[in-house]
C-alpha positions in Angstrom: -26.9 13.7 11.7 -29.0 11.2 9.7 -32.1 13.0 10.7 -30.7 16.3 9.5 -29.6 14.7 6.2 -32.9 13.0 5.6 -34.8 16.2 6.5 -32.9 18.0 3.8 -34.3 15.6 1.3 -37.9 15.2 2.5 -39.8 16.8 5.3 -40.1 14.5 8.4 -43.9 14.5 8.3 -43.8 12.8 4.9 -41.3 10.0 5.8 -43.8 7.3 6.8 -46.0 8.1 3.8 -43.0 7.8 1.5 -42.1 4.5 3.1 -45.6 3.0 3.1 -46.8 4.5 -0.2 -43.8 5.5 -2.3 -44.5 8.2 -4.9 -42.8 9.0 -8.1 -41.7 12.5 -7.3 -38.0 13.2 -7.2 -37.6 13.9 -3.4 -39.5 10.8 -2.5 -37.5 8.6 -4.9 -34.2 10.0 -3.5 -35.5 9.4 0.1 -36.6 5.8 -0.5 -34.2 4.5 -3.1 -31.0 6.4 -2.3 -30.9 7.9 1.2 -32.5 5.1 3.2 -30.7 2.3 1.4 -27.4 4.2 2.0 -28.0 4.1 5.8 -28.9 0.4 5.8 -25.9 -0.5 3.6 -23.6 1.4 6.0 -25.0 -0.6 8.9 -24.7 -3.9 7.0 -21.2 -3.2 5.6 -19.9 -2.0 8.9 -21.3 -5.0 10.7 -19.8 -7.4 8.2 -16.4 -5.8 8.4 -16.5 -5.6 12.2 -17.3 -9.3 12.4 -14.7 -10.2 9.8 -12.0 -8.2 11.7 -12.7 -10.0 15.0 -12.7 -13.4 13.3 -9.3 -12.8 11.7 -7.8 -11.4 14.8 -8.9 -14.5 16.8 -8.1 -17.1 14.1 -4.6 -15.7 13.4 -4.0 -14.5 17.0 -3.0 -11.2 15.4 -4.3 -8.0 16.9 -3.6 -6.1 13.6 -5.5 -8.5 11.3 -8.3 -7.1 9.2 -9.5 -7.5 5.6 -7.5 -4.4 4.7 -4.2 -5.2 6.5 -4.3 -8.8 5.0 -4.9 -7.5 1.5 -8.1 -9.6 0.8 -10.2 -6.4 0.1 -7.7 -5.3 -2.5 -7.6 -8.7 -4.0 -11.4 -8.6 -4.4 -11.3 -5.2 -5.9 -8.6 -6.2 -8.5 -10.6 -9.3 -9.5 -13.8 -7.2 -10.0 -11.9 -4.5 -11.9 -10.2 -7.0 -14.2 -13.4 -8.9 -14.9 -15.4 -5.8 -15.6 -12.9 -4.8 -18.2 -11.7 -8.0 -19.8 -14.3 -10.7 -18.8 -17.6 -9.1 -18.1 -19.4 -12.4 -18.6 -18.1 -13.6 -15.3 -20.0 -10.9 -13.6 -23.4 -12.2 -14.9 -23.5 -14.7 -12.1 -23.0 -12.0 -9.5 -20.1 -9.8 -8.5 -19.8 -11.4 -5.1 -18.4 -14.6 -6.4 -15.8 -12.9 -8.5 -14.8 -10.8 -5.5 -14.7 -14.0 -3.4 -12.3 -15.6 -5.8 -10.0 -12.5 -5.7 -10.1 -12.4 -1.9 -9.4 -16.1 -1.5 -6.4 -15.8 -3.8 -5.0 -12.9 -1.8 -5.8 -14.5 1.5 -4.1 -17.8 0.4 -0.9 -15.9 -0.5 -0.8 -14.0 2.8 -1.5 -17.2 4.8 1.1 -19.2 3.0 3.7 -16.5 3.8 2.6 -16.3 7.4 2.5 -20.0 8.0 6.2 -20.3 7.5 6.9 -18.0 10.4 4.1 -19.1 12.7 1.7 -16.3 11.7 3.8 -13.7 13.5 1.9 -10.4 13.4 4.2 -8.1 11.5 5.1 -10.7 8.8 1.4 -11.2 8.1 0.6 -7.5 8.1 3.6 -6.6 5.9 2.6 -9.3 3.4 -1.0 -8.0 3.4 -0.1 -4.4 3.0 2.4 -5.2 0.3 -0.3 -7.1 -1.5 -2.4 -3.9 -1.2 0.3 -2.0 -2.9 0.7 -4.6 -5.6 -3.1 -4.8 -6.3 -3.2 -1.0 -6.3 -0.5 -0.9 -8.9 -2.2 -3.4 -11.1 -5.4 -1.5 -10.7 -3.7 1.7 -11.7 -2.3 -0.1 -14.8 -5.8 -1.2 -15.7 -7.1 2.3 -15.2 -4.3 3.8 -17.5 -5.0 1.2 -20.2 -8.8 1.8 -19.9 -8.9 5.5 -19.1 -12.6 5.7 -20.0 -13.4 3.9 -16.7 -11.0 6.1 -14.6 -13.6 7.9 -12.5 -15.8 4.8 -11.8 -12.8 2.7 -10.8 -11.3 5.4 -8.7 -14.4 6.1 -6.7 -15.4 2.5 -6.4 -11.9 1.5 -5.1 -12.2 4.3 -2.5 -15.4 2.7 -1.1 -18.6 4.5 -2.1 -21.8 3.9 -0.1 -23.9 5.7 -2.8 -27.0 3.5 -3.6 -29.6 3.3 -6.3 -32.1 1.0 -4.8 -32.1 -1.8 -2.2 -30.0 -4.3 -4.0 -26.9 -3.8 -1.9 -28.8 -4.0 1.4 -30.6 -7.2 0.1 -27.2 -8.8 -0.6 -25.4 -7.8 2.6 -28.1 -8.2 5.2 -28.6 -12.0 4.8 -24.8 -12.4 4.6 -24.3 -10.7 8.0 -27.1 -12.9 9.5 -25.5 -16.1 8.1 -22.1 -15.0 9.4 -23.6 -14.4 12.8 -25.0 -17.9 12.9 -21.7 -19.5 11.9 -19.9 -17.5 14.5 -22.2 -18.9 17.2 -21.0 -22.3 16.2 -17.3 -21.6 16.2 -17.1 -19.0 19.0 -16.2 -21.5 21.8 -13.6 -23.6 19.8 -12.1 -20.3 18.4 -11.7 -19.0 22.0 -9.9 -22.2 23.0 -7.5 -21.7 20.1 -6.3 -18.6 21.8 -4.7 -20.9 24.4 -2.6 -22.6 21.8 -3.1 -25.3 19.1 -1.7 -28.0 21.4 -4.3 -27.2 24.1 -7.1 -27.1 21.5 -6.0 -30.5 20.1 -5.8 -31.9 23.7 -9.5 -31.2 24.2 -10.5 -32.6 20.8 -10.8 -29.4 18.8 -9.4 -29.6 15.2 -7.3 -26.4 15.3 -6.6 -26.2 11.6 -10.2 -26.7 10.6 -11.5 -24.1 13.0 -8.9 -21.6 11.9 -9.6 -22.2 8.3 -13.4 -22.0 8.8 -13.1 -18.7 10.7 -10.7 -17.2 8.2 -12.8 -18.3 5.3 -15.9 -16.8 6.7 -14.1 -13.5 7.3 -12.7 -13.5 3.8 -16.2 -14.1 2.4 -17.7 -11.3 4.5 -15.0 -8.9 3.2 -15.4 -10.0 -0.4 -19.1 -9.6 -0.6 -18.8 -6.2 1.1 -16.3 -5.1 -1.5 -18.6 -6.3 -4.3 -21.4 -4.1 -2.9 -19.6 -0.9 -1.8 -16.0 -1.1 -2.9 -12.9 -1.2 -0.6 -13.6 0.3 2.9 -10.5 -0.1 5.1 -9.8 -0.5 8.8 -13.4 -0.6 10.0 -12.9 -4.2 11.1 -9.6 -3.3 12.8 -11.2 -0.4 14.7 -14.4 -2.2 15.6 -12.5 -5.1 17.2 -10.3 -3.0 19.3 -13.0 -0.5 20.3 -15.1 -3.5 21.5 -12.1 -4.7 23.6 -11.5 -1.3 25.1 -15.2 -0.7 25.9 -15.5 -3.8 28.1 -15.8 -6.8 25.7 -13.2 -9.1 27.3 -14.2 -12.5 25.9 -14.3 -13.5 22.3 -18.0 -14.1 22.4 -18.6 -10.6 23.7 -16.4 -9.2 20.9 -18.2 -11.2 18.3 -21.4 -9.6 19.5 -20.2 -6.0 20.1 -17.8 -5.6 17.1 -20.6 -5.8 14.4 -22.6 -3.2 16.2 -19.6 -0.9 16.7 -18.6 -1.4 13.1 -22.0 -0.5 11.8 -22.2 2.6 14.0 -18.7 3.6 13.1 -19.2 3.4 9.3 -22.6 5.1 9.7 -20.9 7.9 11.6 -18.1 8.4 9.1 -20.5 8.4 6.2 -22.7 11.0 7.9 -19.7 13.2 8.6 -18.7 12.9 4.9 -22.1 14.0 3.8 -22.5 16.8 6.5 -19.1 18.2 5.7 -20.1 18.7 2.1 -17.0 16.8 0.7 -19.4 14.4 -1.0 -20.0 17.0 -3.6 -16.3 16.7 -4.6 -16.7 12.9 -4.9 -14.8 11.8 -1.8 -15.7 8.1 -1.1 -16.5 7.1 2.4 -13.8 4.4 2.3 -11.1 7.1 1.8 -12.3 8.9 4.9 -12.2 5.6 6.8 -8.6 5.1 5.9 -7.8 8.3 7.7 -9.0 6.7 10.9 -7.4 3.3 10.4 -3.8 4.2 9.8 -3.4 6.1 13.1 -5.2 3.3 14.9 -2.6 0.8 13.4 0.2 3.0 14.8 -1.5 3.1 18.2 -1.9 -0.7 18.3 1.7 -1.2 17.3 2.9 1.0 20.1 0.9 -1.0 22.6 2.3 -4.3 21.5 5.2 -5.5 23.7 6.6 -8.1 21.4 6.6 -7.6 17.6 9.2 -9.6 15.7 9.0 -10.9 12.2 11.7 -13.4 12.9 14.9 -13.5 14.9 17.5 -11.1 13.5 19.8 -12.9 11.2 21.8 -10.1 9.8 22.5 -9.8 6.1 21.4 -13.1 4.5 24.3 -15.3 3.3 22.6 -17.3 0.6 24.4 -17.6 -2.7 28.2 -17.1 -3.1 30.8 -14.5 -2.3 32.6 -13.3 -5.4 36.4 -13.0 -5.3 36.4 -10.3 -7.9 33.9 -7.7 -6.7 35.5 -4.8 -8.6 35.3 -6.7 -11.9 31.6 -7.4 -11.4 31.0 -3.8 -10.4 32.7 -2.7 -13.5 30.6 -5.0 -15.6 27.5 -3.7 -14.0 28.5 -0.1 -14.6 29.2 -1.0 -18.2 25.8 -2.6 -18.4 24.2 0.6 -17.0 26.0 2.7 -19.7 24.8 0.3 -22.4 21.2 0.4 -21.3 21.4 4.2 -21.0 22.5 4.5 -24.6 19.9 2.0 -25.9 17.2 3.8 -24.0 18.2 7.0 -25.7 18.5 5.7 -29.3 16.3 2.6 -29.6 12.6 2.5 -29.4 9.3 2.3 -31.2 7.3 4.8 -33.2 4.6 4.8 -35.8 6.9 3.0 -38.3 7.8 0.2 -35.9 11.0 -0.6 -33.9 14.3 1.0 -34.8 17.2 3.3 -33.9 17.0 7.1 -34.1 18.2 8.5 -37.4 20.6 11.4 -37.5 17.9 13.5 -39.0 15.3 12.9 -36.2 17.7 12.5 -33.2 18.0 16.3 -32.3 14.2 16.7 -32.2 13.6 13.5 -30.2 16.5 13.6 -27.8 15.6 17.1 -26.5 12.5 15.4 -25.0 13.8 11.9 -24.4 17.2 12.6 -22.8 15.9 14.4 -19.7 13.5 11.6 -18.8 16.1 8.9 -19.4 18.6 10.8 -17.2 16.0 11.3 -14.5 15.1 7.6 -14.5 18.7 6.6 -14.2 19.3 9.0 -11.3 16.1 7.9 -9.5 17.1 4.2 -9.8 20.4 5.0 -8.3 18.8 6.9 -5.4 16.3 4.2 -4.6 19.0 1.5 -4.8 21.2 3.4 -2.4 18.3 4.0 0.0 17.3 0.3 -0.1 20.8 -0.9 0.5 21.3 1.4 3.5 17.9 0.3 5.0 18.6 -3.4 4.6 22.1 -3.1 6.0 21.0 -0.8 8.8 18.2 -3.0 10.0 19.7 -6.4 9.2 16.4 -7.0 7.5 16.3 -8.1 3.9 12.6 -7.0 3.6 13.4 -3.3 4.2 13.0 -0.9 1.4 12.5 2.9 0.9 8.8 2.4 0.2 8.2 0.7 3.5 9.7 3.7 5.4 6.8 5.9 4.3 9.1 8.7 3.2 8.0 8.5 -0.4 4.4 9.0 0.6 5.3 11.9 2.9 7.2 13.6 0.1 4.3 13.2 -2.3 1.9 14.6 0.3 4.1 17.6 0.7 4.0 18.3 -3.1 0.2 17.8 -3.2 -0.2 20.2 -0.2 1.7 22.8 -2.3 -1.2 23.0 -4.6 -3.2 24.8 -2.0 -0.4 27.4 -1.5 1.0 28.2 -4.9 -1.1 28.5 -8.1 1.4 26.7 -10.4 4.2 24.1 -10.4 7.4 25.7 -9.1 10.4 23.3 -9.1 12.2 24.9 -6.2 9.0 25.0 -4.1 8.3 21.4 -5.0 11.8 20.4 -3.9 11.3 22.1 -0.5 7.8 20.7 -0.1 9.0 17.2 -0.8 11.9 17.4 1.6 9.6 18.9 4.2 7.2 16.0 3.8 10.0 13.5 3.9 11.7 15.0 6.9 8.4 15.2 8.8 7.7 11.5 8.0 11.1 10.6 9.2 10.6 12.5 12.4 7.3 10.8 13.1 8.7 7.3 12.4 11.7 7.9 14.6 9.6 9.4 17.4 7.2 6.4 17.4 10.1 4.0 17.5 12.4 5.9 19.8 11.2 4.0 22.9 12.4 0.7 21.3 15.7 2.2 20.1 14.5 2.4 16.5 13.8 -1.3 16.3 13.8 -2.5 12.7 10.5 -4.3 12.5 8.5 -1.5 14.3 10.2 1.0 12.0 8.9 -0.9 8.9 5.4 -1.1 10.2 5.3 2.5 11.2 6.4 3.5 7.7 3.7 1.4 6.1 1.0 2.8 8.4 2.1 6.4 7.6 2.1 5.6 3.9 -1.5 4.4 4.2 -2.5 7.5 6.2 -0.8 9.8 3.7 -2.5 8.0 0.9 -5.9 8.7 2.4 -5.0 12.4 3.0 -3.8 12.7 -0.6 -7.0 11.1 -1.9 -9.0 13.8 0.0 -6.9 16.6 -1.4 -7.0 15.2 -4.9 -10.8 15.1 -5.0 -11.1 18.9 -5.1 -11.2 19.0 -9.0 -8.0 21.0 -9.4 -7.0 21.0 -13.1 -3.4 19.9 -12.1 -4.8 16.6 -10.6 -4.2 14.6 -13.8 -0.5 15.6 -13.8 -0.2 14.8 -10.1 -1.8 11.4 -10.5 0.6 10.5 -13.3 3.5 11.7 -11.2 2.3 9.7 -8.2 2.2 6.5 -10.3 5.9 7.0 -11.1 6.0 9.0 -14.3 9.0 10.7 -15.8 6.8 12.5 -18.4 7.5 16.0 -17.3 11.2 15.7 -16.4 13.3 18.6 -17.7 17.0 18.8 -18.3 17.4 20.8 -15.1 15.5 18.1 -13.2 17.7 15.3 -14.6 21.0 17.1 -13.9 19.8 17.9 -10.3 18.7 14.3 -9.7 22.1 13.0 -11.0 24.0 15.3 -8.7 21.8 14.2 -5.7 22.3 10.6 -6.7 26.1 11.0 -6.6 26.0 12.9 -3.3 23.9 10.3 -1.5 26.0 7.4 -2.9 29.1 9.1 -1.6 27.5 9.7 1.8 26.5 6.1 2.0 29.9 4.9 0.9 31.5 7.0 3.7 29.2 5.2 6.2 30.3 1.7 5.1 31.7 0.7 8.5 28.3 1.3 10.1 26.6 -0.7 7.3 29.0 -3.6 7.9 28.5 -3.7 11.7 24.9 -2.8 12.3 23.5 -6.1 11.0 25.5 -7.9 13.7 23.2 -6.5 16.4 24.7 -6.6 19.9 28.2 -7.3 18.4 28.1 -3.8 16.8 27.7 -2.2 20.2 30.6 -4.1 21.6 32.7 -2.8 18.8 31.9 0.8 19.7 29.1 1.6 17.4 26.4 3.8 18.8 23.5 2.0 17.2 20.7 4.6 17.7 22.7 7.5 16.6 24.2 5.7 13.6 20.8 4.5 12.6 19.5 8.1 12.7 22.3 9.2 10.3 21.7 6.3 8.0 17.9 7.0 8.1 18.6 10.6 7.1 20.6 9.3 4.1 17.9 6.9 3.1 15.2 9.6 3.6 17.1 12.1 1.5 17.7 9.6 -1.3 14.1 8.5 -1.3 12.7 12.0 -1.3 15.0 13.0 -4.1 13.9 10.0 -6.2 10.2 10.7 -5.3 10.5 14.2 -6.9 11.6 12.5 -10.1 9.4 9.4 -10.5 6.8 9.7 -7.8 6.3 7.6 -4.7 5.6 4.2 -6.4 8.5 1.9 -7.0 10.1 -1.3 -5.7 13.6 -0.7 -7.2 14.9 0.0 -3.7 13.9 -3.5 -2.7 15.1 -5.4 -5.8 18.5 -3.8 -6.5 20.3 -4.8 -3.2 19.1 -8.4 -3.4 20.3 -8.7 -7.0 23.7 -7.4 -6.0 23.9 -10.0 -3.2 22.9 -12.7 -5.6 25.9 -11.7 -7.7 28.2 -12.2 -4.7 28.6 -8.6 -3.5 28.6 -9.2 0.3 30.7 -6.3 1.6 28.8 -3.1 2.2 30.9 -0.9 -0.1 30.8 -3.4 -3.0 27.0 -3.9 -2.6 26.4 -0.2 -2.6 28.2 0.3 -5.9 26.7 -2.8 -7.5 23.1 -2.0 -6.3 23.4 1.6 -7.6 24.3 0.3 -11.0 21.6 -2.3 -10.9 19.0 0.2 -9.6 19.8 2.6 -12.4 19.5 -0.2 -15.0 16.2 -1.4 -13.6 14.5 1.9 -13.6 15.9 2.7 -17.1 14.5 -0.5 -18.3 11.2 0.1 -16.6 11.0 3.6 -18.2 11.9 2.2 -21.6 9.4 -0.7 -21.3 6.6 1.7 -20.2 7.4 4.0 -23.1 7.6 1.4 -25.9 5.9 -1.9 -25.2 2.4 -0.5 -25.3 3.0 2.2 -27.9 1.2 4.6 -28.5 0.1 4.2 -24.8 2.7 4.8 -22.1 3.0 3.3 -18.6 4.8 5.2 -15.8 8.2 3.7 -14.9 7.4 3.6 -11.2 4.2 1.6 -11.9 6.1 -0.9 -14.2 8.7 -1.5 -11.5 6.1 -1.8 -8.8 4.1 -4.4 -10.7 7.3 -6.6 -10.8 8.7 -5.5 -7.4 5.6 -6.4 -5.4 5.7 -10.2 -6.2 9.5 -10.1 -5.4 8.8 -8.7 -2.0 6.2 -11.4 -1.3 8.7 -14.1 -2.4 11.2 -12.6 0.0 8.7 -12.8 2.8 7.8 -16.4 1.8 11.5 -17.3 2.0 11.9 -16.2 5.6 11.2 -19.5 7.3 
């Protein structure tokens, strides 16, 4: 394929002449300064990522570890994006060092979380993928505030191998060579670590130092790769496992084979992208790589026999249990009403802060009231879904976003673009529910063998969300004029909510809240695990019903504010902190809190940066991501 690509640029009989004596004609310049460097950079970047993946998998004893799943690549991207906008002087000393600082910060966060639970695989992966979502949200915020750099940031984040000279290859090639030499020194002690830290210390190997050195080298390889070509996901994950399944049984063999496989894999993906012609629409190679990595993550998960974040502990009992739950619920509902009224009448305009005047209220409320009502309903829907998932799994880390249903609903709406010429609300509703239901079916099918095990359920949802994100990126690169509206909707915008949308969303919120309240017995007993079965609860069937409620609530909210929000994670925990321990009490309180949170996020996004606006889902994600990481950090 490379020969075919290069032949289209310059006849083969002129290749050696172009390499030995470059001319100044356009075909020769493209051949020597764009096409050939692109191939070499694909080799170097693939080798670096393959080596980094094997190092992380060995150091953390985690078969799913990779610079993507640990979030270090996204940390590097965010650091580079922020510096390019707000502190470009830091880039004068080289992008690699800025990327390294971002990767080290992200890696330190994930490792601090994983250390508390013995680096169990799913805890580390959930922390890393959540960090990916958080960095993506912050990157989207930077893009909205600096829209003139939208295209460059979007393509770069997707991982573009396009080259203009040999600078990228000159940076990556020595790095890969240096990484190989360091690996030769740590291969044997790293292999002994696989037998356990106690065994390593017994033979005189400093386990902590070796693990830190291997992890640091992997993070550096990933960071400099991001600085050269952007974020390219899952190549390290794929290379390590392909090496194992093609006969590389020992760590030394995998350290030798994985870089070669990573280089060949990225080279192949890039050639397919070019041969398919999608490059003309701007599809980065990294987005295509994500389409491979997410199914691989699912396959690896299905082959693992033991995957637990921590022993099931039921609903956490930290804090206190209130003796007046109805009084607190009433106060929360009252607070929701107050915030709703303030969101309608108080804000910011060209004259500053103030209340709506009677003269301007009719003209303003006709536009503001629908989006405020839609934000309220979406907050309630997400809170109900989050409460149901956390109660159902007995896992305080569960949230609607982690189920992947939001991303499935979004993908259904995007796919609708290729069927109908315009935005039709009933069709969008059906497409979103079809995507959500399909996602739910896949998640349940993947986990049915383990009786819908909570931790596998979460990881399957995150993997599907990643896969759907890659597919959506491919579909959105087609240049459709409705792409701008879809991108705003996917970031959690209520800009285009109508009165009909708001009333429908409110009706759906009330219906799902009622359905969840009628299921309160299951929600009380399922966190008890085996005790629930002894009390006559059919756990798999009840979980399926509750999953359907959570999926319906999440899909409905996605239609209103898009797939990006952490309200479903935050609201149930705030309700518990207020002493609402019983399922029925927590549902009502969380619904009021969720509505208040998303109303506040919508109001903040609409007013704080006036005249610019920030989508409500994006605002809530920026604050919800750190909360989720803190929850993971607290599971010790």
